[in-house]
C-alpha positions as CSV (number, residue, x, y, z in Angstrom):
1,M,0.0,0.0,0.0
2,Q,1.3,3.4,-0.9
3,L,0.2,5.3,2.2
4,P,2.3,7.5,4.5
5,K,4.0,5.4,7.2
6,Y,6.7,5.8,9.8
7,Q,10.2,4.6,9.5
8,L,10.6,1.2,11.2
9,K,13.5,-0.1,13.1
10,A,13.6,-3.9,13.4
11,E,15.5,-6.4,15.4
12,E,17.6,-8.8,13.2
13,S,15.0,-11.6,13.7
14,L,12.2,-9.3,12.4
15,M,10.1,-10.3,15.4
16,V,10.1,-6.8,17.0
17,F,9.7,-3.5,15.3
18,E,9.9,0.0,16.7
19,F,8.8,3.4,15.4
20,V,7.8,6.8,16.8
21,S,4.3,8.3,16.4
22,E,4.5,12.1,15.8
23,G,1.5,14.3,16.4
24,P,-0.1,17.0,18.7
25,K,0.8,14.9,21.8
26,G,4.5,14.8,20.8
27,Q,6.6,11.8,20.0
28,I,5.3,8.5,21.3
29,P,7.4,5.3,20.9
30,K,5.5,2.3,19.6
31,L,6.3,-1.4,19.4
32,I,5.1,-4.2,17.1
33,K,5.8,-7.7,18.2
34,F,5.3,-11.1,16.5
35,S,5.2,-14.0,18.9
36,A,5.2,-17.7,18.1
37,T,2.1,-19.5,19.3
38,N,1.6,-23.2,20.1
39,L,0.4,-23.7,16.5
40,K,3.3,-24.3,14.0
41,G,3.8,-21.3,11.7
42,M,1.2,-19.2,13.6
43,Y,2.4,-15.9,15.1
44,N,0.5,-13.4,17.2
45,L,0.8,-9.8,16.3
46,S,0.9,-7.4,19.3
47,F,1.0,-3.6,18.9
48,G,1.0,-0.7,21.3
49,D,3.0,2.0,23.0
50,K,6.5,1.3,24.3
51,D,6.5,1.6,28.1
52,S,9.2,4.1,28.9
53,K,10.1,2.3,32.2
54,T,10.0,-1.4,31.2
55,G,10.6,-1.2,27.5
56,G,7.6,-3.5,27.2
57,L,4.5,-3.2,25.1
58,D,1.4,-1.5,26.4
59,D,-1.5,-2.5,24.1
60,F,-4.1,-0.7,26.3
61,A,-2.5,2.8,26.1
62,V,-4.6,5.4,24.3
63,S,-2.3,8.0,22.8
64,N,-4.8,9.8,20.4
65,N,-1.9,11.4,18.5
66,G,-4.0,12.1,15.4
67,D,-2.1,9.6,13.2
68,S,-4.1,6.4,13.4
69,E,-4.1,5.7,9.6
70,K,-0.4,6.3,9.4
71,I,0.2,4.0,12.4
72,L,-2.0,1.2,10.8
73,S,0.0,1.6,7.5
74,T,3.2,1.3,9.5
75,V,1.9,-1.9,11.1
76,V,1.0,-3.3,7.7
77,S,4.5,-2.5,6.5
78,A,5.9,-4.6,9.4
79,I,3.6,-7.5,8.4
80,Y,5.0,-7.2,4.9
81,A,8.6,-7.4,6.2
82,F,7.7,-10.2,8.6
83,T,6.0,-12.4,6.0
84,E,8.8,-11.7,3.5
85,H,11.3,-13.1,6.0
86,Y,8.9,-15.9,7.2
87,P,6.9,-16.7,4.0
88,N,5.0,-19.7,5.4
89,S,3.8,-17.9,8.5
90,W,0.2,-17.0,9.5
91,V,-0.3,-13.8,11.4
92,Y,-3.1,-13.6,14.0
93,A,-4.3,-10.3,15.3
94,S,-7.1,-9.0,17.5
95,G,-7.6,-5.7,19.3
96,S,-7.0,-5.4,23.0
97,T,-10.5,-4.0,23.2
98,K,-13.6,-4.4,21.1
99,S,-13.2,-0.8,19.8
100,R,-9.6,-1.6,18.6
101,T,-10.7,-4.8,16.9
102,R,-13.4,-2.6,15.2
103,L,-10.7,-0.1,14.1
104,Y,-8.6,-2.9,12.6
105,R,-11.7,-4.3,10.8
106,M,-12.4,-0.8,9.4
107,G,-8.8,-0.5,8.2
108,I,-8.9,-3.9,6.5
109,T,-12.2,-3.1,4.9
110,K,-11.0,0.2,3.6
111,Y,-7.9,-1.3,1.9
112,L,-9.3,-4.8,1.2
113,M,-8.8,-4.7,-2.6
114,E,-5.1,-3.8,-2.1
115,I,-4.6,-6.2,0.7
116,R,-6.0,-9.1,-1.2
117,K,-3.4,-8.6,-4.0
118,D,-0.7,-10.0,-1.6
119,F,-2.6,-11.6,1.4
120,D,-5.4,-14.0,2.2
121,V,-7.4,-12.5,5.1
122,Y,-9.8,-14.3,7.4
123,G,-12.0,-13.2,10.2
124,L,-13.2,-15.1,13.3
125,N,-17.0,-15.2,13.5
126,G,-18.0,-17.1,16.7
127,D,-16.1,-20.4,16.5
128,N,-15.5,-20.2,12.7
129,W,-12.8,-18.7,10.6
130,E,-14.1,-17.4,7.2
131,P,-12.7,-15.4,4.3
132,F,-12.9,-11.7,5.4
133,K,-16.1,-10.0,4.3
134,K,-16.8,-6.3,4.4
135,D,-19.4,-5.0,6.8
136,K,-19.2,-8.0,9.0
137,E,-18.0,-7.9,12.6
138,Y,-15.1,-10.2,13.6
139,E,-13.5,-11.0,17.0
140,A,-10.0,-11.5,15.4
141,F,-8.2,-11.8,12.1
142,F,-5.5,-13.8,10.5
143,T,-3.6,-13.4,7.3
144,R,-1.0,-15.2,5.2
145,R,1.1,-13.9,2.4
146,K,0.0,-15.3,-1.0
147,K,2.6,-17.5,-2.7
148,A,4.3,-15.8,-5.6
């Protein structure tokens, strides 16, 4: 996607990415982490503010820095980098709150045509995973890079 995004700094493993949100509330460090799950090839995507004291990720922080679309675009660029490095991986994501999950769904919906060029996207509806559909609520999402 050709949207404005922040410069990412990644660990060598491409499991952790950092960037800085810039807006009316100043510069806010952010983290994106990919963590292995108990399912082979499945990784959990976590995203949030970087805690200044612990260096950990706070996915409940609300920074409201006026740059949510640029932040989501930056997270998507991390998913591209991660799945380029780990091409057989599945990435699972859900918001830490219902409103964040809704925000992610809206972002996927807005750019679904572009996303589908490179990724298969699924949504969790109750106990069932299904191909992502616009205007449908989901509790979580997972995606996988399409094979070239």
